[in-house]
N, C-alpha and C positions, 0 to 999 in steps of 0.2 A: 474568469470566474464568473463574469456577467453573462456569458452565455452557458457556462457549464451547469449552473444551477437550472437552466431549462432543459438541459440535454441528459443529465444523470441524477441519480439518487443513491442512498447508502454510504454517504461519505464517512471518511474516518474523522475523529475527534480533533487530532492535531491539526488537520487541513482547515477546520473551522473555529478553533478554539479562539477566545477572546485576545490571546495576544499574536494572532496571525493578522496579515496585511488586510485580508478582506472583511474582517471585523471592523477595523478603523475606516477603510474606505465606504463601507455600506453607511455609516454615521455621516461621512463627509458628503456623499454623492446625495443622500436623503436630504440633507441641507441645501446642496446647491439645486436640487430639484424644487424645492420649496421657494427659493429665491426666483427661479425662472418662472414657476407658476405664478408669482406675484406681480410678474411684469407682463401685461398682455402682448407687447410686441415680441418679446422674446419667447413668449410661450408659443406663439403662432409659428416661429421659426424652428423651435427646438421640441415641439410638443411630442413627435415620435420618439425621439431619444430619451426624452424625461419618462415617458410612460414605459419605455422599454427598462430604463434602469430602476425605476419603481418597483417594477414587476421582479426584477432580479433581487432588489432587496428583501421584497417580502418572502420570495422563495429561499434567499439565502438564511433568513431567520426561521423559516419553517425547518429547513434542513437541520439546521444548528439545535433547535429545540428537539428533533427526533434524535439526532446524534447524541445530544446531551441526556436524554431520557435513557438511551441504550448504556450510555458510559455510567449513569448512576445505578442503573439496574444490573449491570454487569451481566447481559444477556449473552448466551453462547452464540447467537447469531451475529453479533455485532463485527464489523470490519476491523481491520487492524488499523492504527492510529493514524498512519500516514495515506490511507487508500484514497485515489483521488474520484472515487464514484463509480457506479456501474451505469453504463449506458442504456438509455431505453431502447437505442437501436440494437445493442446487444440482446437485450430481452426479447425483441422481436424476432431477431434469428435463431434464438434458441427455441421459441415458441413454434417456429416453422421447421425447425431441424437442421439450420444451416450454420450452427456454431460449432466451429472446429477448435483446435488447439490454440490456434493463433487469431481466433475470431475477435477477442478483446482488443489486442493491439492494432489489428486492421481497422476496426471501428473508430478507435481513438485517433489514429494517425490518418486515415483516408475518408471514412464516412462522416464523421462529426464537421471536420473543416468543409468538406463539400455540401453539407446540409446547411451550414452557416453562410458559405458563399451563395447558394440558390437563394436564401432568403435575402442576403444583400442585393442580389441581381434584381428579385422580384421589387423589391422596395425602391431600387433606383429606375427601372425601365417601365414599371407598371404603374407606381403611385409617384413617381418623380420625387422621392425622398432622398436627399442627398446626404445629410448628417448622420443618420443612423446607419444608412447603407455603407458609408465611408468607414465608420466605426466597426461595422461587422466584418469587413474585409480585412482589417487590422486584426480583430479577434480571430478569424480564421487562420491567419497567418501565425498569430501566437500559439493557437491550440496544436497546429501541425509542428512547429518547432519544439514545444514543450513536450509532446507526446512522442516525437522521434526521439528526443533525448533519454526520456523515460525508458524507452524500448532498449536504448543501447545500454543504459546503465543496468537495467534488469538482465541482459545478457551478459554483462561484464560480472555481474554478482554470481549468475548462475555459473560461469565458468569457473570464479574463485571457489565458488563452494565444492565444485567438483575436484579442484586441486586439494582442497582442505581434506575431503573425504579419501581421496586415493592416498594422500600422506598418511592419514590416520590408519588406513587399513594396511599399508605397507608396514608402518611402525608396529602394528598389532601382529602381524605375521612374524615379525622379527623376533618379538618378544615370545610368542608361541613357540618357536624353534629354538629358543635358549641362546640366540646369537646376539651380540651386542648390536644396537641401533643408533644411527646418528641422532644428533638432538634435533628434534623437530621444533618448528616455529611455534609460538605461545598459541597461535589460534588452532593449531592442529594437535596440542598436547592431549595424550590419553592416559588413562588411569594406569599407574604402575601396580602390579599385583602386590598386595600387602603382605603375602605369606608366600613361603617356599611351595613350590608344585607339589610336594609330597604330603601337603597338609590338605585335608578333605575341606572344601568351602561350603556352607550352608547355602541354601538356595536365595536366602536373603542377601548373602554377601556376593554370591554370583551376580544377582540382578544388580546390585549397588555398582559392582565393577563394570557391568555392561552399559548401565545407563550413564555412569560416569565418563565412560569414553565416548557417548553419544554427545554429551554437553562438553568434552575437553576438560575434565576436572582431574586433579590429583589430590591423593590424601595429603593432609586432612581436608575433607570437604568443607566448603564454606558456601553458605546460601547466598551472600552477595554476589560471588563470583559465578555461582551457578545461574542467578538471574540475569547477570550481564552476559554471559555465553549464550543462554537461551535467547535473549532479545536479539543479539548479533546473528545467531544462526537461523531463527524463524524468518527474519527478514530477507535472508539469502535464499531461504527454500520453500516461502510461502506459496501455496498453488495458485493464486492471484498472479504471481509474477512469473509464473512458468506454464501457464495456459492450462491449469489444472491438471497436470500431467500426473500419471499414476505414481511415479518415482517422487515427485514433489510432494504429493499427498502423503505417501508412505513416510517420507522423511519428517514431514511436520508433525504427524503422528508419533512417530518416535521421539521427537523432541519434546511435545506435550506430556507423554508418558514419563519422561525423564524428569522434567521439571517438577511434576506433580509429586513424583517419588521423593525427590529430594526437599521439598516444601514441607511434606509430611515428617520425613526422617529429621530434617534440621530445624524446622519451624517450631519445635516444641509441642 
């Protein structure tokens, strides 16, 4: 996080909230910087590292204030809670037209660690600064490991989401053909038709059945279950984890439509 606050913006609230480790570390590191600053000998030795960490603390609190304001205001453009920030490098690539579907993942895994390593090398061989350069090498390795794990996790979530979608579609086809279908897992449950097929459904009832299928709900519909299923599915299909693909964008729009419908229908 000491480097990410320099490299990114638009963090999710969960990543920066008071219960996060970064919140506590910012207080601890700030106190440590003050102790080092109070001792002239230590300050000469660790000045660069203290200045870097103090800047990271200031940026952390600035990002937290912005994120908290978005959370309070419930603005539509706020990022999802666990979003790890949008890289300034990605913004540059988007501006010059080089941002493809996998651009964000490539920037996080390769470009950002390379930039941190370049800074470490410059500090070590140009300014002869040992402590901060060593710390930045460690930070670059951590960023690479963390983002590689995030990318693998996102791919796994995408595969699981596709499996859920295929199971739901298969079961929906079986119900439409009047044939019995095997019991689907809870995550893939779809709404059972509430009436016999020779009964004409209103548009509102047809819409409720269609949107319940998207959220994996069965009658009687429950708002708590709808909210839980929505949170689970939106994390698996959010465009940010799928390179802003058209399919993930459409799927997220369907989920948003469904949860808004049931919030109005069941929320009183």
